[in-house]
ZADO-1210 file (C-alpha; in nm, 4 decimals, padded with zeros to 6 digits):
<atoms>
<atom x="13.8506" y="08.3186" z="10.6260" code="MET" pos="1"/>
<atom x="13.5514" y="08.3378" z="10.7751" code="LYS" pos="2"/>
<atom x="13.2771" y="08.0935" z="10.5924" code="LYS" pos="3"/>
<atom x="12.9768" y="08.2603" z="10.4754" code="ILE" pos="4"/>
<atom x="12.6880" y="08.0372" z="10.6312" code="ASN" pos="5"/>
<atom x="12.3922" y="07.9585" z="10.4386" code="PHE" pos="6"/>
<atom x="12.1086" y="07.7855" z="10.5197" code="GLY" pos="7"/>
<atom x="11.9027" y="07.6621" z="10.2125" code="ILE" pos="8"/>
<atom x="11.4684" y="07.6268" z="10.1726" code="ILE" pos="9"/>
<atom x="11.3602" y="07.4527" z="09.9124" code="GLY" pos="10"/>
<atom x="11.6207" y="07.1978" z="09.7943" code="ASP" pos="11"/>
<atom x="11.4160" y="07.0415" z="09.5051" code="GLY" pos="12"/>
<atom x="11.4707" y="06.9265" z="09.2143" code="ARG" pos="13"/>
<atom x="11.5787" y="07.2244" z="09.0607" code="HIS" pos="14"/>
<atom x="11.7833" y="07.3191" z="09.3962" code="PHE" pos="15"/>
<atom x="11.9582" y="06.9457" z="09.3100" code="LYS" pos="16"/>
<atom x="12.0320" y="07.0634" z="08.9488" code="LYS" pos="17"/>
<atom x="12.0859" y="07.3609" z="08.9296" code="ASN" pos="18"/>
<atom x="12.1752" y="07.5413" z="09.2088" code="ILE" pos="19"/>
<atom x="12.3675" y="07.3451" z="09.5215" code="ARG" pos="20"/>
<atom x="12.6475" y="07.2703" z="09.2429" code="PRO" pos="21"/>
<atom x="12.7151" y="07.6308" z="09.1882" code="GLU" pos="22"/>
<atom x="12.6738" y="07.6977" z="09.5526" code="ILE" pos="23"/>
<atom x="12.9320" y="07.4367" z="09.6167" code="GLN" pos="24"/>
<atom x="13.1528" y="07.5720" z="09.4031" code="LYS" pos="25"/>
<atom x="13.1968" y="07.8856" z="09.6134" code="ILE" pos="26"/>
<atom x="13.4892" y="07.7904" z="09.8688" code="ASP" pos="27"/>
<atom x="13.3707" y="08.1013" z="10.0586" code="ASP" pos="28"/>
<atom x="13.0514" y="07.9660" z="10.1429" code="ILE" pos="29"/>
<atom x="12.9031" y="07.6401" z="10.3781" code="LYS" pos="30"/>
<atom x="12.6373" y="07.4982" z="10.3818" code="ILE" pos="31"/>
<atom x="12.4904" y="07.4764" z="10.7151" code="LEU" pos="32"/>
<atom x="12.1080" y="07.3887" z="10.7142" code="GLY" pos="33"/>
<atom x="11.8754" y="07.2499" z="10.4566" code="VAL" pos="34"/>
<atom x="11.5335" y="07.3758" z="10.6054" code="TYR" pos="35"/>
<atom x="11.2572" y="07.1074" z="10.6765" code="ARG" pos="36"/>
<atom x="10.9489" y="07.1458" z="10.8736" code="ARG" pos="37"/>
<atom x="11.0557" y="06.8972" z="11.1181" code="GLU" pos="38"/>
<atom x="11.3343" y="07.0738" z="11.2087" code="ASN" pos="39"/>
<atom x="11.2416" y="07.4612" z="11.1907" code="ASP" pos="40"/>
<atom x="11.3154" y="07.5578" z="11.5974" code="ARG" pos="41"/>
<atom x="11.6969" y="07.3982" z="11.5000" code="ASP" pos="42"/>
<atom x="11.7060" y="07.5911" z="11.1458" code="PHE" pos="43"/>
<atom x="11.6090" y="07.9449" z="11.1885" code="PHE" pos="44"/>
<atom x="11.8407" y="07.8931" z="11.5713" code="ASN" pos="45"/>
<atom x="12.1373" y="07.8187" z="11.3569" code="LYS" pos="46"/>
<atom x="12.4021" y="08.1519" z="11.2865" code="LYS" pos="47"/>
<atom x="12.3572" y="08.1568" z="10.9186" code="LEU" pos="48"/>
<atom x="12.4570" y="08.4858" z="10.6857" code="ASP" pos="49"/>
<atom x="12.2285" y="08.4316" z="10.4289" code="ILE" pos="50"/>
<atom x="11.9388" y="08.1976" z="10.3130" code="VAL" pos="51"/>
<atom x="11.8471" y="08.0665" z="09.9897" code="TYR" pos="52"/>
<atom x="11.4684" y="08.0316" z="09.9242" code="ILE" pos="53"/>
<atom x="11.4096" y="07.8186" z="09.6437" code="SER" pos="54"/>
<atom x="11.0667" y="07.6569" z="09.7510" code="CYS" pos="55"/>
<atom x="10.7216" y="07.6394" z="09.6545" code="ASP" pos="56"/>
<atom x="10.6152" y="08.0234" z="09.5357" code="SER" pos="57"/>
<atom x="10.3124" y="08.0211" z="09.7289" code="GLY" pos="58"/>
<atom x="10.5433" y="08.0116" z="10.0526" code="MET" pos="59"/>
<atom x="10.8493" y="08.3024" z="09.9229" code="HIS" pos="60"/>
<atom x="10.7133" y="08.5850" z="10.1570" code="GLU" pos="61"/>
<atom x="10.6238" y="08.3452" z="10.4263" code="HIS" pos="62"/>
<atom x="10.9684" y="08.2399" z="10.4092" code="TYR" pos="63"/>
<atom x="11.1415" y="08.5323" z="10.3464" code="ILE" pos="64"/>
<atom x="10.9819" y="08.7625" z="10.6818" code="LEU" pos="65"/>
<atom x="11.0666" y="08.4275" z="10.9317" code="LYS" pos="66"/>
<atom x="11.4281" y="08.5001" z="10.7345" code="CYS" pos="67"/>
<atom x="11.4288" y="08.8737" z="10.7946" code="LEU" pos="68"/>
<atom x="11.2707" y="08.8530" z="11.1247" code="GLN" pos="69"/>
<atom x="11.5767" y="08.6098" z="11.2503" code="ASN" pos="70"/>
<atom x="11.8110" y="08.8367" z="11.1118" code="ASN" pos="71"/>
<atom x="11.9383" y="08.6409" z="10.7539" code="PHE" pos="72"/>
<atom x="11.9530" y="08.8090" z="10.4542" code="ASN" pos="73"/>
<atom x="11.7519" y="08.6362" z="10.2085" code="VAL" pos="74"/>
<atom x="11.8300" y="08.5070" z="09.8586" code="MET" pos="75"/>
<atom x="11.4603" y="08.4297" z="09.6794" code="CYS" pos="76"/>
<atom x="11.3897" y="08.2733" z="09.3430" code="GLU" pos="77"/>
<atom x="11.1046" y="08.4875" z="09.2123" code="LYS" pos="78"/>
<atom x="10.8278" y="08.5684" z="09.2137" code="PRO" pos="79"/>
<atom x="11.0172" y="08.7549" z="09.5517" code="PHE" pos="80"/>
<atom x="10.6316" y="08.8686" z="09.6095" code="SER" pos="81"/>
<atom x="10.2815" y="08.9033" z="09.4742" code="THR" pos="82"/>
<atom x="10.1159" y="09.0197" z="09.7839" code="ASN" pos="83"/>
<atom x="10.1407" y="09.5139" z="09.8093" code="PRO" pos="84"/>
<atom x="10.1211" y="09.4589" z="10.1623" code="LYS" pos="85"/>
<atom x="10.3678" y="09.2237" z="10.1848" code="LYS" pos="86"/>
<atom x="10.6315" y="09.2863" z="09.9654" code="LEU" pos="87"/>
<atom x="10.6085" y="09.6689" z="10.2020" code="LYS" pos="88"/>
<atom x="10.6747" y="09.4823" z="10.5162" code="LYS" pos="89"/>
<atom x="10.9286" y="09.2829" z="10.3734" code="ILE" pos="90"/>
<atom x="11.1011" y="09.6000" z="10.2268" code="ILE" pos="91"/>
<atom x="11.0859" y="09.7805" z="10.6198" code="GLU" pos="92"/>
<atom x="11.2233" y="09.4993" z="10.7995" code="ILE" pos="93"/>
<atom x="11.5030" y="09.4539" z="10.5918" code="ALA" pos="94"/>
<atom x="11.5667" y="09.8121" z="10.5793" code="LYS" pos="95"/>
<atom x="11.5134" y="09.8552" z="10.9867" code="LYS" pos="96"/>
<atom x="11.7930" y="09.5238" z="11.0042" code="LYS" pos="97"/>
<atom x="11.9971" y="09.6389" z="10.7708" code="ASN" pos="98"/>
<atom x="11.9896" y="09.3099" z="10.5671" code="LEU" pos="99"/>
<atom x="11.9996" y="09.2565" z="10.1980" code="LEU" pos="100"/>
<atom x="11.6884" y="09.1164" z="10.0271" code="ILE" pos="101"/>
<atom x="11.8330" y="08.9658" z="09.6672" code="PHE" pos="102"/>
<atom x="11.5375" y="08.8577" z="09.3922" code="GLU" pos="103"/>
<atom x="11.7417" y="08.5916" z="09.1736" code="CYS" pos="104"/>
<atom x="11.6913" y="08.6813" z="08.8085" code="PHE" pos="105"/>
<atom x="11.9720" y="08.4606" z="08.7122" code="MET" pos="106"/>
<atom x="12.0023" y="08.5579" z="08.3470" code="TYR" pos="107"/>
<atom x="12.1609" y="08.9204" z="08.4349" code="LYS" pos="108"/>
<atom x="12.4540" y="08.7310" z="08.5076" code="TYR" pos="109"/>
<atom x="12.5185" y="08.6023" z="08.2179" code="HIS" pos="110"/>
<atom x="12.7603" y="08.7683" z="07.9762" code="LYS" pos="111"/>
<atom x="12.5391" y="08.8046" z="07.7000" code="VAL" pos="112"/>
<atom x="12.3292" y="09.0352" z="07.8705" code="PHE" pos="113"/>
<atom x="12.6895" y="09.2188" z="07.9726" code="LYS" pos="114"/>
<atom x="12.7443" y="09.2395" z="07.5952" code="LEU" pos="115"/>
<atom x="12.3913" y="09.3732" z="07.5372" code="LEU" pos="116"/>
<atom x="12.4192" y="09.6785" z="07.8091" code="GLU" pos="117"/>
<atom x="12.7877" y="09.7395" z="07.5916" code="ARG" pos="118"/>
<atom x="12.6672" y="09.7338" z="07.2594" code="TYR" pos="119"/>
<atom x="12.3347" y="09.9659" z="07.3509" code="LEU" pos="120"/>
<atom x="12.5456" y="10.1903" z="07.5391" code="LYS" pos="121"/>
<atom x="12.5065" y="10.5213" z="07.4092" code="ASN" pos="122"/>
<atom x="12.2696" y="10.4221" z="07.1258" code="LYS" pos="123"/>
<atom x="11.9229" y="10.5492" z="07.0832" code="LYS" pos="124"/>
<atom x="11.6853" y="10.2199" z="07.0595" code="ILE" pos="125"/>
<atom x="11.3578" y="10.2644" z="06.9025" code="ARG" pos="126"/>
<atom x="11.2111" y="09.8901" z="06.9307" code="TYR" pos="127"/>
<atom x="11.2033" y="09.6381" z="07.1796" code="ILE" pos="128"/>
<atom x="11.0572" y="09.2267" z="07.1135" code="TYR" pos="129"/>
<atom x="11.1445" y="09.0150" z="07.4694" code="ALA" pos="130"/>
<atom x="10.9109" y="08.6636" z="07.4453" code="SER" pos="131"/>
<atom x="10.8759" y="08.3466" z="07.6458" code="LEU" pos="132"/>
<atom x="10.6716" y="08.1236" z="07.5600" code="LYS" pos="133"/>
<atom x="10.6821" y="07.7619" z="07.6075" code="ILE" pos="134"/>
<atom x="10.5002" y="07.4386" z="07.5330" code="PRO" pos="135"/>
<atom x="10.1793" y="07.3024" z="07.7241" code="SER" pos="136"/>
<atom x="10.3337" y="07.1686" z="08.0768" code="LEU" pos="137"/>
<atom x="10.1520" y="06.9053" z="08.3027" code="ASN" pos="138"/>
<atom x="09.8768" y="07.0776" z="08.4758" code="HIS" pos="139"/>
<atom x="09.9786" y="06.9613" z="08.8070" code="SER" pos="140"/>
<atom x="10.3229" y="07.2007" z="08.7743" code="ASN" pos="141"/>
<atom x="10.3467" y="07.4996" z="09.0178" code="PHE" pos="142"/>
<atom x="10.2169" y="07.7694" z="08.6973" code="ARG" pos="143"/>
<atom x="09.9164" y="07.6571" z="08.6971" code="TYR" pos="144"/>
<atom x="09.7726" y="07.7279" z="09.0193" code="LYS" pos="145"/>
<atom x="09.6657" y="08.0034" z="09.1021" code="ASN" pos="146"/>
<atom x="09.7899" y="08.0680" z="09.4746" code="LYS" pos="147"/>
<atom x="10.1587" y="08.0269" z="09.2898" code="ASN" pos="148"/>
<atom x="10.1231" y="08.3306" z="09.0909" code="GLY" pos="149"/>
<atom x="10.0734" y="08.1964" z="08.7533" code="GLY" pos="150"/>
<atom x="10.2050" y="08.2210" z="08.4379" code="PHE" pos="151"/>
<atom x="10.2005" y="08.6003" z="08.4634" code="PHE" pos="152"/>
<atom x="10.4389" y="08.6011" z="08.8140" code="TRP" pos="153"/>
<atom x="10.6908" y="08.2861" z="08.6354" code="ASP" pos="154"/>
<atom x="10.6830" y="08.3971" z="08.2947" code="THR" pos="155"/>
<atom x="10.5667" y="08.6985" z="08.1900" code="ALA" pos="156"/>
<atom x="10.7889" y="08.9038" z="08.4599" code="VAL" pos="157"/>
<atom x="11.1059" y="08.8013" z="08.2851" code="TYR" pos="158"/>
<atom x="11.0664" y="08.9887" z="07.9293" code="PRO" pos="159"/>
<atom x="10.8743" y="09.2732" z="08.2164" code="ILE" pos="160"/>
<atom x="11.2285" y="09.2310" z="08.3910" code="SER" pos="161"/>
<atom x="11.4081" y="09.4209" z="08.0857" code="LEU" pos="162"/>
<atom x="11.2484" y="09.7363" z="08.2287" code="GLU" pos="163"/>
<atom x="11.4237" y="09.7349" z="08.5153" code="THR" pos="164"/>
<atom x="11.7420" y="09.5496" z="08.4434" code="PHE" pos="165"/>
<atom x="11.7790" y="09.6863" z="08.1102" code="LEU" pos="166"/>
<atom x="11.6452" y="10.0284" z="08.0361" code="LEU" pos="167"/>
<atom x="11.5986" y="10.0987" z="08.3887" code="LYS" pos="168"/>
<atom x="11.2989" y="10.3315" z="08.2753" code="LYS" pos="169"/>
<atom x="11.0672" y="10.5078" z="08.5280" code="LYS" pos="170"/>
<atom x="10.7337" y="10.4072" z="08.5273" code="LEU" pos="171"/>
<atom x="10.5414" y="10.7063" z="08.2978" code="LYS" pos="172"/>
<atom x="10.5075" y="10.5081" z="07.9758" code="SER" pos="173"/>
<atom x="10.1421" y="10.4349" z="07.8356" code="LYS" pos="174"/>
<atom x="10.1026" y="10.0605" z="07.8980" code="ILE" pos="175"/>
<atom x="09.8517" y="09.8385" z="07.7236" code="THR" pos="176"/>
<atom x="09.8410" y="09.4506" z="07.8269" code="SER" pos="177"/>
<atom x="09.5588" y="09.2184" z="07.7366" code="SER" pos="178"/>
<atom x="09.6117" y="08.8205" z="07.8733" code="MET" pos="179"/>
<atom x="09.4308" y="08.5043" z="07.8262" code="VAL" pos="180"/>
<atom x="09.3541" y="08.4387" z="08.1906" code="HIS" pos="181"/>
<atom x="09.1728" y="08.1320" z="08.3290" code="ASN" pos="182"/>
<atom x="09.3024" y="08.2308" z="08.7066" code="LYS" pos="183"/>
<atom x="09.6640" y="08.1569" z="08.6051" code="VAL" pos="184"/>
<atom x="09.7283" y="08.4113" z="08.2966" code="SER" pos="185"/>
<atom x="09.8115" y="08.1729" z="08.0156" code="LEU" pos="186"/>
<atom x="09.9275" y="08.3774" z="07.7546" code="ILE" pos="187"/>
<atom x="09.9254" y="08.7262" z="07.7628" code="GLY" pos="188"/>
<atom x="10.1242" y="09.0079" z="07.6072" code="ASN" pos="189"/>
<atom x="10.1933" y="09.3932" z="07.7358" code="VAL" pos="190"/>
<atom x="10.2790" y="09.7206" z="07.5041" code="ILE" pos="191"/>
<atom x="10.4782" y="09.9705" z="07.6693" code="ILE" pos="192"/>
<atom x="10.5565" y="10.2867" z="07.4708" code="GLU" pos="193"/>
<atom x="10.7084" y="10.6238" z="07.5539" code="ASP" pos="194"/>
<atom x="10.7573" y="10.9155" z="07.2052" code="LYS" pos="195"/>
<atom x="11.0167" y="10.7259" z="07.0624" code="ASN" pos="196"/>
<atom x="11.0583" y="10.4115" z="07.2369" code="LEU" pos="197"/>
<atom x="10.8382" y="10.0917" z="07.1686" code="LEU" pos="198"/>
<atom x="10.8304" y="09.7501" z="07.3708" code="ARG" pos="199"/>
<atom x="10.6200" y="09.4426" z="07.3234" code="ILE" pos="200"/>
<atom x="10.6656" y="09.1548" z="07.5862" code="TYR" pos="201"/>
<atom x="10.4956" y="08.8103" z="07.5353" code="LYS" pos="202"/>
<atom x="10.4299" y="08.5516" z="07.7466" code="TRP" pos="203"/>
<atom x="10.2503" y="08.2160" z="07.7399" code="GLY" pos="204"/>
<atom x="10.2065" y="07.8520" z="07.7292" code="GLU" pos="205"/>
<atom x="10.0688" y="07.6226" z="07.4665" code="ASN" pos="206"/>
<atom x="10.2852" y="07.7519" z="07.2417" code="GLN" pos="207"/>
<atom x="10.5753" y="07.7332" z="07.0191" code="LYS" pos="208"/>
<atom x="10.8923" y="07.7983" z="07.2206" code="TYR" pos="209"/>
<atom x="11.0187" y="08.0993" z="07.2387" code="GLU" pos="210"/>
<atom x="11.2894" y="08.2812" z="07.4592" code="ASN" pos="211"/>
<atom x="11.4410" y="08.5931" z="07.3017" code="SER" pos="212"/>
<atom x="11.5064" y="08.9508" z="07.2829" code="ILE" pos="213"/>
<atom x="11.5353" y="09.1695" z="06.9462" code="GLU" pos="214"/>
<atom x="11.6314" y="09.5039" z="07.0495" code="VAL" pos="215"/>
<atom x="11.6375" y="09.7757" z="06.7379" code="VAL" pos="216"/>
<atom x="11.8701" y="10.0862" z="06.7458" code="THR" pos="217"/>
<atom x="11.9240" y="10.4066" z="06.5665" code="ASN" pos="218"/>
<atom x="12.2605" y="10.2046" z="06.3987" code="LYS" pos="219"/>
<atom x="12.2293" y="09.8232" z="06.4351" code="GLU" pos="220"/>
<atom x="11.9192" y="09.5562" z="06.5815" code="THR" pos="221"/>
<atom x="12.0424" y="09.3007" z="06.7899" code="PHE" pos="222"/>
<atom x="11.9115" y="08.9514" z="06.8600" code="TYR" pos="223"/>
<atom x="11.9908" y="08.7176" z="07.1398" code="VAL" pos="224"/>
<atom x="11.8476" y="08.3931" z="07.1644" code="ASN" pos="225"/>
<atom x="11.7790" y="08.1680" z="07.5094" code="LYS" pos="226"/>
<atom x="11.8006" y="08.5348" z="07.6411" code="PHE" pos="227"/>
<atom x="11.6284" y="08.4450" z="07.9609" code="PHE" pos="228"/>
<atom x="11.5983" y="08.0990" z="08.0821" code="SER" pos="229"/>
<atom x="11.8866" y="07.8723" z="08.0056" code="LYS" pos="230"/>
<atom x="12.0895" y="07.6445" z="08.1338" code="ARG" pos="231"/>
<atom x="12.4986" y="07.7037" z="08.2439" code="LYS" pos="232"/>
<atom x="12.6934" y="07.6256" z="07.9658" code="ASN" pos="233"/>
<atom x="12.4354" y="07.6631" z="07.7331" code="ASP" pos="234"/>
<atom x="12.5366" y="07.8071" z="07.3605" code="LYS" pos="235"/>
<atom x="12.3600" y="08.1656" z="07.3366" code="ILE" pos="236"/>
<atom x="12.3933" y="08.3144" z="07.0302" code="PHE" pos="237"/>
<atom x="12.4046" y="08.7158" z="07.0052" code="PHE" pos="238"/>
<atom x="12.3558" y="08.8722" z="06.6707" code="GLU" pos="239"/>
<atom x="12.4222" y="09.1999" z="06.5480" code="ILE" pos="240"/>
<atom x="12.2495" y="09.2994" z="06.1914" code="PHE" pos="241"/>
<atom x="12.4443" y="09.6529" z="05.9948" code="LYS" pos="242"/>
<atom x="12.2679" y="09.7112" z="05.7017" code="ARG" pos="243"/>
<atom x="12.4969" y="09.5234" z="05.4836" code="SER" pos="244"/>
<atom x="12.7243" y="09.3517" z="05.7594" code="LYS" pos="245"/>
<atom x="12.6445" y="09.0654" z="05.9732" code="TYR" pos="246"/>
<atom x="12.8045" y="08.9980" z="06.3212" code="LYS" pos="247"/>
<atom x="12.7498" y="08.6769" z="06.5278" code="ILE" pos="248"/>
<atom x="12.8892" y="08.5394" z="06.8864" code="PHE" pos="249"/>
<atom x="12.8399" y="08.2134" z="07.0010" code="LYS" pos="250"/>
<atom x="12.9118" y="08.1962" z="07.3901" code="LEU" pos="251"/>
<atom x="12.8681" y="07.9625" z="07.7066" code="ARG" pos="252"/>
<atom x="12.8808" y="08.1424" z="08.0879" code="ASP" pos="253"/>
<atom x="12.7532" y="07.9756" z="08.3844" code="ASN" pos="254"/>
<atom x="12.5368" y="08.2488" z="08.5266" code="HIS" pos="255"/>
<atom x="12.4476" y="08.0683" z="08.8121" code="PHE" pos="256"/>
<atom x="12.7597" y="08.0505" z="08.9394" code="LEU" pos="257"/>
<atom x="12.8316" y="08.4204" z="08.8425" code="ASN" pos="258"/>
<atom x="12.5658" y="08.5255" z="09.0826" code="MET" pos="259"/>
<atom x="12.6633" y="08.3961" z="09.3977" code="PHE" pos="260"/>
<atom x="12.9848" y="08.5301" z="09.3166" code="ARG" pos="261"/>
<atom x="12.8172" y="08.8640" z="09.3451" code="VAL" pos="262"/>
<atom x="12.6421" y="08.8497" z="09.6139" code="VAL" pos="263"/>
<atom x="12.8717" y="08.6697" z="09.8634" code="THR" pos="264"/>
<atom x="13.1312" y="08.9589" z="09.6857" code="LYS" pos="265"/>
<atom x="12.8666" y="09.2535" z="09.8211" code="ASN" pos="266"/>
<atom x="12.5893" y="09.1479" z="10.0438" code="TYR" pos="267"/>
<atom x="12.6994" y="09.3254" z="10.3412" code="LYS" pos="268"/>
<atom x="12.7533" y="09.6316" z="10.1410" code="LYS" pos="269"/>
<atom x="12.5018" y="09.9308" z="10.1787" code="ASP" pos="270"/>
<atom x="12.4402" y="10.0428" z="09.8161" code="ASP" pos="271"/>
<atom x="12.4615" y="09.6466" z="09.7273" code="PHE" pos="272"/>
<atom x="12.1191" y="09.6252" z="09.9116" code="LYS" pos="273"/>
<atom x="11.9623" y="09.9606" z="09.8815" code="LYS" pos="274"/>
<atom x="11.9987" y="09.8903" z="09.5119" code="LYS" pos="275"/>
<atom x="11.8457" y="09.5338" z="09.5442" code="ASN" pos="276"/>
<atom x="11.5558" y="09.6888" z="09.7519" code="ILE" pos="277"/>
<atom x="11.5118" y="09.9522" z="09.4463" code="THR" pos="278"/>
<atom x="11.5153" y="09.6959" z="09.1763" code="TYR" pos="279"/>
<atom x="11.2690" y="09.4560" z="09.3890" code="ILE" pos="280"/>
<atom x="11.0269" y="09.7897" z="09.4753" code="LYS" pos="281"/>
<atom x="11.0716" y="09.9418" z="09.0879" code="ASN" pos="282"/>
<atom x="11.0154" y="09.5402" z="08.9130" code="HIS" pos="283"/>
<atom x="10.7044" y="09.4773" z="09.1532" code="PHE" pos="284"/>
<atom x="10.5681" y="09.7844" z="09.1140" code="THR" pos="285"/>
<atom x="10.5336" y="09.8052" z="08.6997" code="LEU" pos="286"/>
<atom x="10.4462" y="09.3913" z="08.7142" code="CYS" pos="287"/>
<atom x="10.1183" y="09.4715" z="08.9822" code="GLU" pos="288"/>
<atom x="10.0183" y="09.7469" z="08.7297" code="LYS" pos="289"/>
<atom x="10.0371" y="09.5757" z="08.4139" code="ILE" pos="290"/>
<atom x="09.8344" y="09.2381" z="08.5851" code="PHE" pos="291"/>
<atom x="09.5356" y="09.5494" z="08.7482" code="LYS" pos="292"/>
<atom x="09.5442" y="09.7065" z="08.3994" code="LYS" pos="293"/>
<atom x="09.5458" y="09.4371" z="08.1691" code="SER" pos="294"/>
<atom x="09.2306" y="09.3277" z="07.9601" code="LYS" pos="295"/>
<atom x="09.1482" y="08.9493" z="08.0905" code="LYS" pos="296"/>
<atom x="08.9505" y="08.7261" z="07.8074" code="MET" pos="297"/>
<atom x="08.8383" y="08.4248" z="08.0361" code="SER" pos="298"/>
<atom x="08.8450" y="08.0018" z="07.8529" code="VAL" pos="299"/>
</atoms>
């Protein structure tokens, strides 16, 4: 079987620890090139099927465009884009060249996400609370840099992405949002409201760690710890509350590996390409709308 030639842009600590070991577990993948500035021409002259982008997030759009122009399918870590004009150009090129563009939200490839989807099927969701909060980081961290999109485009996008991946809602809801800004959206919350469904999404730094989702339906309440950010094979608790009854699942999974299996199996399929363009476009549109509408409080 012909190998899928992978190129890598950005092979820092996160890539070496979480990504490369999973790529190497898939027999169909061959890592053919790792980008360095000094090998720019050599890298983009290679016959690569897919390029995985894991570099400084302020450079994502630049390398996505360069890969597409060289006819490479693209997987890129979030944020895929923070600029509407550049995103529009990216989508236009991907459609014209029939190439895959894929934003890597690994959490939706964990079995706990699939389990939640299964339990929510045919139920009326009334309320969702989702949050990703972290302690203070060293201020050299990329999340404190405005050019990288700050905490909003790195952290807030996780709970907000539930609108695209879990609810698959159209953008007609009432939205109110506020954030402590300081140029990098340190802390914030979003309230999205339909007639019969309320969602509250929170994010921030210098707070008690919180990484969870709670979903209230007409029949049960579901709670999941470590829902968004987690290491492979972490023990995840999926709790179900139904009046006097209580149930808990303890799940382990490798969502990194699962994601690569899905992409390598489907990256040539037109419906997979179209679906991911829709995901990227809808998620970006909502995030940009929230970011612009937010009441910003300076510190």
